[in-house]
C-alpha positions, 0 to 999 in steps of 0.5 A: 898660281899653278902653271896650268892656269897661267896665260900663254907663253907669248902673252906672258912674255908681252906682259913681262916686257910691258912691265919691265919697260914701265920703270928702271928696276924690278925685283923677281918677287915683284914681277912674279906678283905683278904677273901672277906667276912663280919666280921660276917662271919669271926667270925662264921668261927673262931668258926667253926675252934675252934670246929675242934680243932684249938686253936684261941685266940681273940686278944685285942685292938681297932680293935680286931683280932685273933691269931692261936696258937699251941695246945696240938695236931697237927691238920690238916694243910692247905698250899697254892700252893707255900707253898706245893711245898716248904714243899715237897722240904724241905722233899725231902732234909731231906730224902736225908741226911740220918739223924735221920729224913730221914725215917720220912721225906720220909714217910711225903713226900709220904703222901704229894705227893699223895695229890698234884695236878699233876702240883704241884707234877711235880714242887716239883720234879723238884725243889727238884731234883735240890736242891739235885742233886749229883756232876756230875749231868747234869743240864737243863735250868728250862725254858725247863723243864717248857715248857715240863711240860706245853706240858704234861699238855696241851697234845700237841706234843713237837718239838725239835732238838736232839743233836748227830742226823743230821736228821730233827726236831723230834716230840713226844707226851710227857707223863712223865718227870723223873729224873734218874741217874743224868739226866732229861728224857722225855718219849714220844710216837713218832707217826712216829715210832709208839713206845715209846721213851726215850729222854735226856732233856739236848740233846733237843733244843725245837722249839718255837711252839708245835705241834698238840694235842693228846690223852693220851696213857697208857705207857706199864707196867703203871709205868714210873719209872720202864719203865725208869729203864728197858731202862737203863738196856736194858730191857723192861717196867718191869724194870728187867734185860734182862739177869738173872741167878744164880751160887753157890759161895763157900762163906757164905751168910754173906760174900757175903751180902755186895757185892750184892746190886741187887740180891738175896742170898740163903744159901745152906746146905753145907755152900755155897750160891746160888746167883741170879743176872741180867745184860744187857748181858750174857757176863756182867753177867758172869763177874759179877759172877766172881767178887766174887773171889771164886770158882763158880759152877752150873751156870744156865741157859745154856746161862750163862754157854756159856758166862762163857766159852767164858770169860774163853777162852778170859782170857786164850788168854790174859794170853798167850799173 
Protein backbone atom coordinates (compact mmCIF):
# COMPACT_ATOMS: atom_id res chain seq x y z
CA UNK A 1 0.00 0.00 0.00
CA UNK A 2 1.56 3.38 -0.96
CA UNK A 3 2.35 5.61 1.98
CA UNK A 4 0.27 8.43 0.47
CA UNK A 5 -2.91 6.33 0.83
CA UNK A 6 -2.21 5.21 4.39
CA UNK A 7 -4.34 6.57 7.24
CA UNK A 8 -3.12 9.54 9.29
CA UNK A 9 -0.27 8.92 11.70
CA UNK A 10 -2.36 9.39 14.85
CA UNK A 11 -5.08 7.04 13.64
CA UNK A 12 -2.46 4.52 12.51
CA UNK A 13 -0.76 4.62 15.92
CA UNK A 14 -4.07 3.92 17.67
CA UNK A 15 -4.72 1.00 15.31
CA UNK A 16 -1.24 -0.38 15.95
CA UNK A 17 -1.70 -0.05 19.71
CA UNK A 18 -5.07 -1.85 19.56
CA UNK A 19 -3.55 -4.72 17.58
CA UNK A 20 -0.52 -5.04 19.90
CA UNK A 21 -2.84 -5.25 22.92
CA UNK A 22 -4.84 -8.12 21.43
CA UNK A 23 -2.17 -10.82 21.79
CA UNK A 24 1.33 -11.40 23.15
CA UNK A 25 3.58 -11.46 20.06
CA UNK A 26 3.31 -10.02 16.57
CA UNK A 27 5.76 -10.35 13.69
CA UNK A 28 6.56 -7.21 11.73
CA UNK A 29 5.12 -8.82 8.60
CA UNK A 30 1.87 -9.73 10.36
CA UNK A 31 1.48 -6.20 11.73
CA UNK A 32 2.16 -4.70 8.31
CA UNK A 33 -0.44 -6.98 6.74
CA UNK A 34 -3.00 -6.30 9.45
CA UNK A 35 -2.61 -2.52 9.17
CA UNK A 36 -2.09 -2.45 5.38
CA UNK A 37 1.21 -0.55 5.62
CA UNK A 38 4.85 -1.38 4.97
CA UNK A 39 7.14 -3.01 7.56
CA UNK A 40 9.20 0.20 7.48
CA UNK A 41 6.12 2.14 8.58
CA UNK A 42 5.50 -0.39 11.36
CA UNK A 43 9.04 0.13 12.66
CA UNK A 44 8.64 3.92 12.66
CA UNK A 45 5.28 3.72 14.40
CA UNK A 46 6.63 1.37 17.07
CA UNK A 47 9.36 3.95 17.77
CA UNK A 48 6.70 6.66 18.10
CA UNK A 49 4.73 4.55 20.60
CA UNK A 50 7.90 4.00 22.61
CA UNK A 51 8.41 7.77 22.73
CA UNK A 52 4.87 8.07 24.15
CA UNK A 53 5.75 5.72 27.02
CA UNK A 54 4.64 2.32 25.74
CA UNK A 55 7.19 -0.38 26.47
CA UNK A 56 7.46 -2.48 23.31
CA UNK A 57 10.11 -5.18 23.10
CA UNK A 58 11.61 -6.47 19.88
CA UNK A 59 11.22 -10.26 19.78
CA UNK A 60 14.09 -12.38 18.42
CA UNK A 61 13.81 -14.95 15.66
CA UNK A 62 14.05 -15.23 11.88
CA UNK A 63 10.91 -13.17 11.30
CA UNK A 64 11.42 -10.76 14.19
CA UNK A 65 8.54 -8.98 15.80
CA UNK A 66 7.18 -6.96 18.70
CA UNK A 67 5.67 -7.49 22.12
CA UNK A 68 3.83 -4.92 24.21
CA UNK A 69 4.65 -5.36 27.88
CA UNK A 70 3.48 -3.78 31.09
CA UNK A 71 5.31 -0.62 32.01
CA UNK A 72 6.01 1.20 35.25
CA UNK A 73 3.06 3.52 34.67
CA UNK A 74 -0.36 3.05 33.11
CA UNK A 75 -0.31 4.59 29.60
CA UNK A 76 -3.38 5.47 27.57
CA UNK A 77 -5.23 2.36 26.41
CA UNK A 78 -6.98 1.96 23.07
CA UNK A 79 -10.02 -0.28 22.50
CA UNK A 80 -11.88 -1.22 19.38
CA UNK A 81 -15.69 -0.97 19.36
CA UNK A 82 -16.41 -4.47 20.69
CA UNK A 83 -13.75 -4.19 23.39
CA UNK A 84 -15.08 -0.80 24.53
CA UNK A 85 -18.62 -2.17 24.89
CA UNK A 86 -17.31 -5.20 26.78
CA UNK A 87 -15.32 -3.04 29.20
CA UNK A 88 -18.34 -0.79 29.79
CA UNK A 89 -20.54 -3.78 30.59
CA UNK A 90 -17.91 -5.22 32.96
CA UNK A 91 -17.61 -1.88 34.75
CA UNK A 92 -21.39 -1.64 35.08
CA UNK A 93 -21.51 -5.10 36.67
CA UNK A 94 -18.63 -4.23 39.03
CA UNK A 95 -20.30 -0.96 40.03
CA UNK A 96 -23.55 -2.79 40.82
CA UNK A 97 -21.97 -5.32 43.19
CA UNK A 98 -21.32 -2.88 46.00
CA UNK A 99 -17.87 -4.43 46.54
CA UNK A 100 -14.65 -2.60 47.43
CA UNK A 101 -14.12 -1.45 43.83
CA UNK A 102 -17.72 -0.36 43.17
CA UNK A 103 -16.99 3.37 43.46
CA UNK A 104 -13.87 3.15 41.30
CA UNK A 105 -15.78 1.12 38.70
CA UNK A 106 -18.56 3.71 38.67
CA UNK A 107 -16.04 6.53 38.14
CA UNK A 108 -14.25 4.62 35.38
CA UNK A 109 -17.58 3.90 33.71
CA UNK A 110 -18.45 7.59 33.82
CA UNK A 111 -15.17 8.44 32.06
CA UNK A 112 -15.64 5.75 29.42
CA UNK A 113 -19.30 6.66 28.81
CA UNK A 114 -18.35 10.25 27.95
CA UNK A 115 -15.93 8.97 25.31
CA UNK A 116 -18.11 6.33 23.66
CA UNK A 117 -19.93 7.25 20.45
CA UNK A 118 -23.69 7.47 21.02
CA UNK A 119 -24.48 4.19 19.24
CA UNK A 120 -21.85 2.26 21.22
CA UNK A 121 -23.07 3.88 24.43
CA UNK A 122 -26.59 2.61 23.80
CA UNK A 123 -25.29 -0.90 23.09
CA UNK A 124 -23.24 -0.88 26.27
CA UNK A 125 -26.23 0.29 28.31
CA UNK A 126 -28.48 -2.39 26.83
CA UNK A 127 -26.05 -5.26 27.45
CA UNK A 128 -25.17 -3.99 30.93
CA UNK A 129 -28.80 -3.70 31.96
CA UNK A 130 -29.54 -7.24 30.80
CA UNK A 131 -26.51 -8.47 32.74
CA UNK A 132 -27.45 -6.85 36.07
CA UNK A 133 -31.25 -6.79 35.75
CA UNK A 134 -32.86 -7.52 39.14
CA UNK A 135 -35.26 -10.36 39.76
CA UNK A 136 -38.70 -9.52 38.43
CA UNK A 137 -37.37 -7.27 35.66
CA UNK A 138 -39.34 -7.42 32.41
CA UNK A 139 -37.17 -8.72 29.56
CA UNK A 140 -37.48 -7.48 25.98
CA UNK A 141 -36.40 -9.10 22.71
CA UNK A 142 -32.94 -7.64 21.90
CA UNK A 143 -34.01 -7.40 18.25
CA UNK A 144 -36.76 -4.97 19.27
CA UNK A 145 -34.28 -2.84 21.21
CA UNK A 146 -31.91 -2.91 18.25
CA UNK A 147 -34.67 -1.84 15.86
CA UNK A 148 -35.60 1.09 18.10
CA UNK A 149 -31.95 2.11 18.42
CA UNK A 150 -31.63 2.03 14.62
CA UNK A 151 -34.72 4.23 14.25
CA UNK A 152 -33.32 6.71 16.80
CA UNK A 153 -30.02 6.87 14.92
CA UNK A 154 -31.73 7.21 11.51
CA UNK A 155 -34.33 9.66 12.88
CA UNK A 156 -37.21 7.69 11.46
CA UNK A 157 -40.62 7.17 13.04
CA UNK A 158 -41.41 3.80 14.58
CA UNK A 159 -44.85 2.30 13.96
CA UNK A 160 -46.22 -0.22 16.44
CA UNK A 161 -49.21 -1.82 18.09
CA UNK A 162 -49.47 -1.18 21.82
CA UNK A 163 -50.88 -3.93 24.00
CA UNK A 164 -53.85 -2.85 26.11
CA UNK A 165 -54.96 -0.44 23.41
CA UNK A 166 -57.66 -1.31 20.85
CA UNK A 167 -56.89 1.66 18.63
CA UNK A 168 -55.00 1.69 15.33
CA UNK A 169 -51.24 1.31 15.05
CA UNK A 170 -49.33 4.13 16.68
CA UNK A 171 -46.41 6.15 15.38
CA UNK A 172 -43.88 8.19 17.29
CA UNK A 173 -40.59 9.96 16.68
CA UNK A 174 -38.18 7.97 18.87
CA UNK A 175 -35.61 10.01 20.77
CA UNK A 176 -34.47 8.16 23.91
CA UNK A 177 -34.39 4.49 24.95
CA UNK A 178 -34.00 4.14 28.72
CA UNK A 179 -34.03 1.50 31.44
CA UNK A 180 -35.91 2.29 34.65
CA UNK A 181 -37.60 0.39 37.45
CA UNK A 182 -37.14 -3.01 35.82
CA UNK A 183 -38.40 -2.08 32.34
CA UNK A 184 -37.30 -0.52 29.06
CA UNK A 185 -39.01 2.73 28.06
CA UNK A 186 -39.08 4.72 24.84
CA UNK A 187 -39.46 8.50 25.00
CA UNK A 188 -40.85 9.81 21.73
CA UNK A 189 -42.60 12.82 20.29
CA UNK A 190 -46.02 11.90 18.90
CA UNK A 191 -47.11 14.37 16.18
CA UNK A 192 -50.69 13.12 16.34
CA UNK A 193 -50.94 14.46 19.89
CA UNK A 194 -48.34 17.20 19.46
CA UNK A 195 -46.73 16.07 22.70
CA UNK A 196 -44.07 13.83 24.21
CA UNK A 197 -45.07 10.32 25.28
CA UNK A 198 -43.43 7.50 27.24
CA UNK A 199 -44.01 3.94 26.01
CA UNK A 200 -43.17 0.64 27.68
CA UNK A 201 -41.13 -1.30 25.15
CA UNK A 202 -42.41 -4.68 26.41
CA UNK A 203 -45.91 -3.60 25.32
CA UNK A 204 -44.77 -2.54 21.83
CA UNK A 205 -45.08 -4.79 18.77
CA UNK A 206 -43.12 -3.08 16.03
CA UNK A 207 -44.35 -2.95 12.45
CA UNK A 208 -42.02 -4.33 9.80
CA UNK A 209 -41.32 -0.91 8.30
CA UNK A 210 -40.61 2.42 9.88
CA UNK A 211 -42.27 5.69 9.06
CA UNK A 212 -41.20 9.06 7.79
CA UNK A 213 -37.97 10.85 8.63
CA UNK A 214 -38.08 13.60 11.26
CA UNK A 215 -35.90 16.35 12.67
CA UNK A 216 -34.60 15.90 16.18
CA UNK A 217 -36.46 17.82 18.89
CA UNK A 218 -35.32 19.05 22.30
CA UNK A 219 -36.87 17.12 25.16
CA UNK A 220 -38.44 19.39 27.81
CA UNK A 221 -35.90 19.85 30.56
CA UNK A 222 -33.14 18.38 28.40
CA UNK A 223 -32.50 15.35 30.65
CA UNK A 224 -34.17 12.06 29.57
CA UNK A 225 -33.49 10.32 32.90
CA UNK A 226 -35.03 13.16 34.91
CA UNK A 227 -37.93 13.37 32.46
CA UNK A 228 -38.71 9.66 32.87
CA UNK A 229 -38.44 9.89 36.66
CA UNK A 230 -40.84 12.83 36.58
CA UNK A 231 -43.37 10.71 34.69
CA UNK A 232 -42.96 7.89 37.20
CA UNK A 233 -43.81 10.38 39.92
CA UNK A 234 -46.77 11.86 38.08
CA UNK A 235 -44.98 15.16 37.67
CA UNK A 236 -43.18 17.01 34.90
CA UNK A 237 -39.79 16.99 33.25
CA UNK A 238 -38.14 18.42 36.37
CA UNK A 239 -38.28 14.97 37.95
CA UNK A 240 -39.70 16.42 41.17
CA UNK A 241 -42.76 15.12 42.98
CA UNK A 242 -45.91 17.04 42.02
CA UNK A 243 -46.96 17.35 45.69
CA UNK A 244 -44.36 18.51 48.22
CA UNK A 245 -44.76 19.51 51.85
CA UNK A 246 -43.27 19.33 55.31
CA UNK A 247 -44.14 18.49 58.91
CA UNK A 248 -42.36 18.63 62.25
CA UNK A 249 -41.97 15.14 63.75
CA UNK A 250 -41.45 14.52 67.46
CA UNK A 251 -38.21 12.57 66.93
CA UNK A 252 -34.56 13.41 66.58
CA UNK A 253 -32.89 13.66 63.20
CA UNK A 254 -30.72 10.61 63.90
CA UNK A 255 -33.85 8.56 64.64
CA UNK A 256 -35.49 9.50 61.35
CA UNK A 257 -32.47 9.34 59.00
CA UNK A 258 -32.76 5.57 58.29
CA UNK A 259 -36.37 6.01 57.16
CA UNK A 260 -36.09 9.05 54.89
CA UNK A 261 -34.55 8.16 51.54
CA UNK A 262 -36.07 10.86 49.33
CA UNK A 263 -36.53 13.94 51.47
CA UNK A 264 -34.67 16.35 53.70
CA UNK A 265 -34.30 16.55 57.48
CA UNK A 266 -33.59 19.62 59.60
CA UNK A 267 -33.22 19.51 63.38
CA UNK A 268 -35.26 22.06 65.36
CA UNK A 269 -34.15 23.83 68.52
CA UNK A 270 -36.43 21.69 70.72
CA UNK A 271 -35.04 18.31 69.59
CA UNK A 272 -37.67 17.59 66.98
CA UNK A 273 -37.11 17.36 63.20
CA UNK A 274 -38.64 19.17 60.28
CA UNK A 275 -39.15 16.64 57.48
CA UNK A 276 -39.68 17.70 53.86
CA UNK A 277 -41.16 15.04 51.56
CA UNK A 278 -42.81 14.60 48.18
CA UNK A 279 -45.36 12.25 46.66
CA UNK A 280 -47.64 11.80 43.68
CA UNK A 281 -50.79 13.07 45.49
CA UNK A 282 -51.65 14.98 48.65
CA UNK A 283 -53.35 11.95 50.16
CA UNK A 284 -50.27 9.82 49.56
CA UNK A 285 -48.09 12.56 51.06
CA UNK A 286 -50.31 12.70 54.15
CA UNK A 287 -49.92 8.93 54.59
CA UNK A 288 -46.15 9.32 54.16
CA UNK A 289 -46.06 11.87 56.97
CA UNK A 290 -48.01 9.57 59.30
CA UNK A 291 -45.78 6.53 58.83
CA UNK A 292 -43.19 7.70 61.40
CA UNK A 293 -45.55 6.67 64.26
CA UNK A 294 -44.70 9.82 66.20
CA UNK A 295 -46.70 13.03 66.86
CA UNK A 296 -46.50 15.52 63.99
CA UNK A 297 -47.23 19.27 63.88
CA UNK A 298 -46.90 22.40 61.74
CA UNK A 299 -47.90 20.75 58.47
CA UNK A 300 -47.35 22.86 55.36
CA UNK A 301 -48.83 23.82 52.93
CA UNK A 302 -52.59 24.08 53.41
CA UNK A 303 -53.18 21.31 50.87
CA UNK A 304 -51.26 18.90 53.08
CA UNK A 305 -53.29 19.94 56.15
CA UNK A 306 -56.51 19.28 54.25
CA UNK A 307 -55.23 15.88 53.15
CA UNK A 308 -54.31 15.00 56.75
CA UNK A 309 -57.81 15.97 57.89
CA UNK A 310 -59.36 13.76 55.21
CA UNK A 311 -57.11 10.83 56.18
CA UNK A 312 -58.13 11.35 59.83
CA UNK A 313 -61.80 11.38 58.86
CA UNK A 314 -61.51 8.14 56.90
CA UNK A 315 -59.45 6.51 59.67
CA UNK A 316 -62.04 7.49 62.29
CA UNK A 317 -64.83 6.06 60.13
CA UNK A 318 -62.91 2.82 59.65
CA UNK A 319 -62.25 2.57 63.41
CA UNK A 320 -65.94 3.15 64.18
CA UNK A 321 -66.85 0.30 61.85
